[in-house]
C-alpha positions in Angstrom: 0.1 0.4 0.1 1.4 3.0 -0.9 1.1 5.9 1.6 -1.0 8.9 1.8 1.8 11.7 2.0 4.8 12.2 1.5 7.9 14.6 2.3 9.8 17.2 0.0 12.5 19.8 0.8 10.9 23.2 0.2 12.6 26.9 0.2 10.3 29.1 2.1 9.4 32.5 1.7 8.1 35.2 4.0 8.4 38.6 2.3 6.2 40.1 4.7 10.0 39.3 7.1 11.6 41.8 7.6 15.0 42.2 5.8 16.1 43.7 1.9 14.6 40.0 0.8 12.4 38.8 3.3 13.5 35.9 5.3 14.4 32.5 3.0 14.5 28.9 5.4 15.1 25.5 3.2 12.3 22.7 5.0 10.7 19.7 4.8 6.8 20.5 3.3 4.5 17.6 3.1 2.4 16.6 -0.2 -0.8 15.3 -0.7 0.4 11.6 -2.4 -0.6 11.4 -6.2 -0.2 8.0 -8.1 -2.4 5.9 -10.8 -4.5 3.1 -10.2 -5.7 0.5 -13.2 -8.5 -0.7 -12.0 -9.0 -3.9 -14.2 -12.3 -6.2 -15.0 -13.1 -9.4 -16.2 -15.2 -12.5 -15.8 -14.5 -15.9 -13.6 -11.9 -17.7 -15.5 -10.9 -15.5 -18.5 -7.5 -15.6 -16.4 -6.2 -11.6 -16.9 -8.7 -9.1 -16.5 -8.6 -6.4 -19.0 -8.1 -3.0 -18.4 -11.1 -0.6 -17.8 -9.4 3.0 -16.5 -7.4 4.2 -15.4 -7.6 6.8 -12.3 -5.1 9.8 -10.5 -5.4 9.1 -6.7 -4.3 9.2 -3.2 -3.7 6.0 -2.4 -5.6 4.4 0.7 -8.7 2.9 0.2 -8.3 1.2 -3.3 -10.6 -1.7 -3.0 -13.7 0.6 -2.1 -12.5 3.3 -5.4 -12.3 0.2 -7.7 -16.0 -0.5 -6.1 -17.3 3.0 -6.2 -16.1 3.5 -9.7 -17.9 1.1 -10.8 -21.1 1.2 -9.6 -21.3 5.2 -10.2 -20.2 5.0 -13.7 -23.3 2.3 -13.6 -20.8 -1.4 -14.6 -22.2 -2.5 -11.6 -25.3 -3.1 -9.5 -24.2 -4.4 -5.9 -20.9 -5.2 -4.6 -23.0 -8.7 -5.0 -21.6 -7.7 -9.3 -18.5 -8.7 -7.4 -17.0 -11.7 -6.9 -13.7 -10.8 -6.0 -11.8 -7.3 -5.7 -8.1 -7.3 -4.7 -4.9 -5.2 -5.0 -1.8 -6.3 -6.7 1.0 -4.5 -8.4 2.0 -3.7 -11.5 4.1 -5.0 -14.1 6.0 -1.8 -14.3 5.6 -0.8 -10.7 6.4 -4.1 -9.0 6.9 -2.0 -5.8 3.7 -0.6 -5.5 -0.1 -1.4 -5.7 -1.3 0.6 -8.3 -3.4 -2.0 -9.4 -7.3 -3.2 -8.7 -8.0 -6.4 -10.3 -11.7 -7.1 -10.3 -13.3 -10.7 -11.1 -17.6 -9.9 -11.8 -19.8 -13.2 -10.3 -20.7 -15.3 -12.6 -23.8 -13.7 -15.1 -22.6 -10.4 -14.5 -21.6 -9.2 -18.2 -18.7 -7.3 -18.8 -18.1 -4.4 -19.8 -17.5 -2.9 -22.4 -14.0 -1.4 -23.7 -14.1 0.2 -26.5 -13.0 3.6 -26.9 -15.8 5.2 -26.2 -15.9 3.8 -23.0 -12.4 3.2 -21.6 -11.6 5.4 -19.0 -8.7 8.4 -18.1 -10.0 9.9 -15.0 -7.6 12.6 -13.7 -7.4 14.3 -10.3 -9.6 17.5 -11.4 -12.4 15.5 -14.0 -13.6 12.2 -13.2 -15.1 11.9 -16.8 -12.7 12.7 -18.7 -12.5 10.1 -21.8 -15.8 9.3 -22.4 -16.9 9.9 -26.4 -20.1 11.0 -26.0 -22.1 13.2 -23.7 -24.6 10.0 -24.1 -21.8 7.9 -21.7 -21.6 10.4 -19.6 -25.7 10.2 -17.9 -26.1 7.2 -16.2 -30.3 7.1 -14.5 -29.6 5.6 -11.1 -32.3 2.7 -10.0 -33.0 4.4 -6.9 -35.9 6.6 -6.0 -33.7 9.5 -4.9 -37.2 12.0 -5.5 -39.6 9.6 -2.9 -36.7 9.8 0.0 -38.8 11.6 3.0 -35.1 12.7 4.8 -35.7 16.2 6.6 -32.8 17.6 8.1 -32.7 21.2 10.0 -31.1 23.9 8.8 -29.4 23.4 12.1 -27.9 20.6 11.7 -26.8 21.5 8.5 -24.9 24.9 9.0 -22.6 22.5 11.3 -22.0 19.6 9.2 -18.8 21.1 7.7 -17.4 22.2 11.2 -17.3 18.6 11.8 -16.0 16.9 8.0 -12.7 19.4 9.2 -12.1 17.9 12.4 -11.8 14.2 11.1 -9.7 15.8 7.9 -6.0 14.3 8.9 -4.5 14.5 5.6 -5.6 17.7 5.6 -4.0 19.1 7.8 -1.0 17.8 7.2 -0.6 18.9 3.3 -3.8 21.3 2.2 -4.1 19.8 -1.0 -6.7 16.7 0.2 -10.6 16.9 -0.5 -12.9 14.9 1.3 -16.1 13.4 1.3 -18.4 12.5 4.1 -20.9 10.5 4.5 -23.6 11.5 7.6 -26.4 10.4 9.4 -30.0 12.4 8.9 -29.0 13.0 13.1 -25.3 14.3 12.2 -23.0 12.0 13.2 -20.4 11.3 10.4 -20.3 7.8 9.6 -17.1 7.8 7.0 -15.3 10.6 5.7 -12.9 9.6 2.9 -9.9 11.9 1.3 -8.0 12.3 -1.9 -6.9 14.6 -4.3 -9.8 14.3 -6.6 -12.9 15.3 -5.1 -15.0 12.1 -7.5 -12.4 9.8 -6.3 -13.2 10.4 -2.6 -17.3 10.2 -3.4 -16.6 7.3 -5.3 -14.3 5.6 -1.8 -17.3 6.5 0.2 -20.0 4.7 -2.7 -18.0 1.7 -2.1 -17.5 1.6 1.8 -21.0 1.9 1.8 -21.6 -0.9 -0.9 -19.0 -3.3 0.6 -20.8 -2.9 3.8 -24.2 -3.2 1.9 -25.8 -0.5 2.7 -26.8 1.1 -0.4 -29.4 2.6 -1.5 -27.8 5.9 1.3 -32.0 6.8 1.4 -31.8 8.9 4.4 -28.2 10.0 4.5 -26.9 13.6 3.5 -23.4 13.2 1.9 -21.0 16.5 2.0 -18.8 17.4 0.0 -15.2 20.2 0.4 -15.2 22.1 -2.8 -18.0 22.5 -5.5 -20.6 20.2 -6.1 -20.2 19.0 -9.8 -22.6 17.4 -12.7 -20.5 13.7 -11.5 -20.4 14.1 -7.8 -24.2 14.6 -8.0 -24.6 12.2 -10.9 -22.4 9.6 -8.6 -24.7 10.8 -5.6 -27.7 9.9 -7.3 -26.7 6.5 -8.2 -25.8 5.7 -4.4 -29.1 7.1 -3.7 -28.3 9.8 -1.6 -30.9 12.3 -1.0 -29.2 14.3 -0.1 -26.1 16.3 -1.7 -24.3 19.6 0.2 -21.1 21.3 -0.6 -19.1 23.9 0.1 -18.7 25.7 -2.6 -21.1 26.4 -5.6 -22.6 23.8 -7.6 -22.3 24.0 -11.4 -25.6 24.7 -13.6 -26.5 20.6 -14.8 -25.7 19.6 -10.7 -28.4 22.0 -10.3 -30.0 19.9 -13.4 -29.1 16.7 -12.4 -30.0 17.0 -8.9 -33.6 18.7 -9.8 -34.3 16.3 -12.4 -33.4 13.2 -9.7 -35.8 14.5 -6.9 -32.0 15.2 -5.4 -31.1 17.8 -2.5 -28.8 20.0 -3.3 -27.0 22.6 -0.6 -24.2 24.7 -2.1 -21.9 27.5 -0.2 -22.6 25.3 3.4 -20.7 28.0 5.5 -22.6 28.5 8.3 -24.5 30.3 9.4 -25.2 31.1 5.8 -26.9 28.5 2.7 -27.8 28.0 -0.7 -30.6 25.7 -1.1 -30.8 24.8 -5.2 -33.2 22.3 -5.4 -35.5 19.5 -3.0 -35.8 22.5 -0.4 -38.6 20.5 1.8 -35.8 18.6 2.9 -34.5 21.2 5.2 -37.0 22.6 7.8 -36.4 25.5 10.0 
C-alpha cells in the first residue's frame, strides 16, 4: 500500500519578514501523494483481466475506490456483482500496488472496453475520456425523489466543521478533497480524502456498497469543494437524497439534482447556505 502523504524539501520565502529580501528558509514540507490506479475488470475464469480505467488518486481505500467507481458509472449494480477484488503490483512497478483486479460474479456482463467507454480520470476531472454526451449521463435505479429525509438548517450548518475536524491528511498537506457521509442525526459515518473530489466520493460509495448499505436513503453526502455534475450523478447512483457542498454547484449539477428529485445545497458555510433544489428537505 502506498502512502497518502510524502515529504519534500522546499525553499520557504516570507516577504513579510524583516530584511530587504524577507526570510528564506529551507525546510521539509508534506505533500499529498498522487499516483495512478489502474482498474482491471473481467469475468471469473477469464485469466488476465482487461484494463478498464486509470484514475489519478491518493493511495488508500483503493478497493472501495474501485467498487465505488464501477457502481457510480453504472457498470455494476451492487457489491454482489463483484466476486473478488484485490490489489496487485503492476508489471512495470513491482514495488507498488497501483492495480486493482476485479473479478465479476457469474452472470454479470463484462463492461465494454471500446474507446467510447475507456476512462482516464485525472485528479480534477472524473469523466475525462468518455466519447459522447450520452455516455456521460448514467441513470440511477434508486428512487431518490421519494426519500422522506428532512434535516434542519442548523444541523446542516454544523456539518462542514465536523468534516474538517476529521480531515487528518488535509491538516498535514492542505491539498486533499474530502467526502463525508452523515446520518440524518448529523453523525459522521465515514470520511474519505483524495486529491480527486470524485475519487473521495467513489471511496465513500464503495465503502457503503461493501458494507451492504446501498441505497443510501436518509443520508447526507457532504463534499469539501464544489458540487459538479459528476458528483451529483455519483450521489444519485448511490441513492443519496441530499448532496451538500461548501462551494458552488454547476448548472448541470442543479439540473440533474432537480431531475433526480435530490436536494442540492451549496455554499454551506455557517451561518448561511443556498438550497438549489429539493428545499422541502431543509426545515427551520
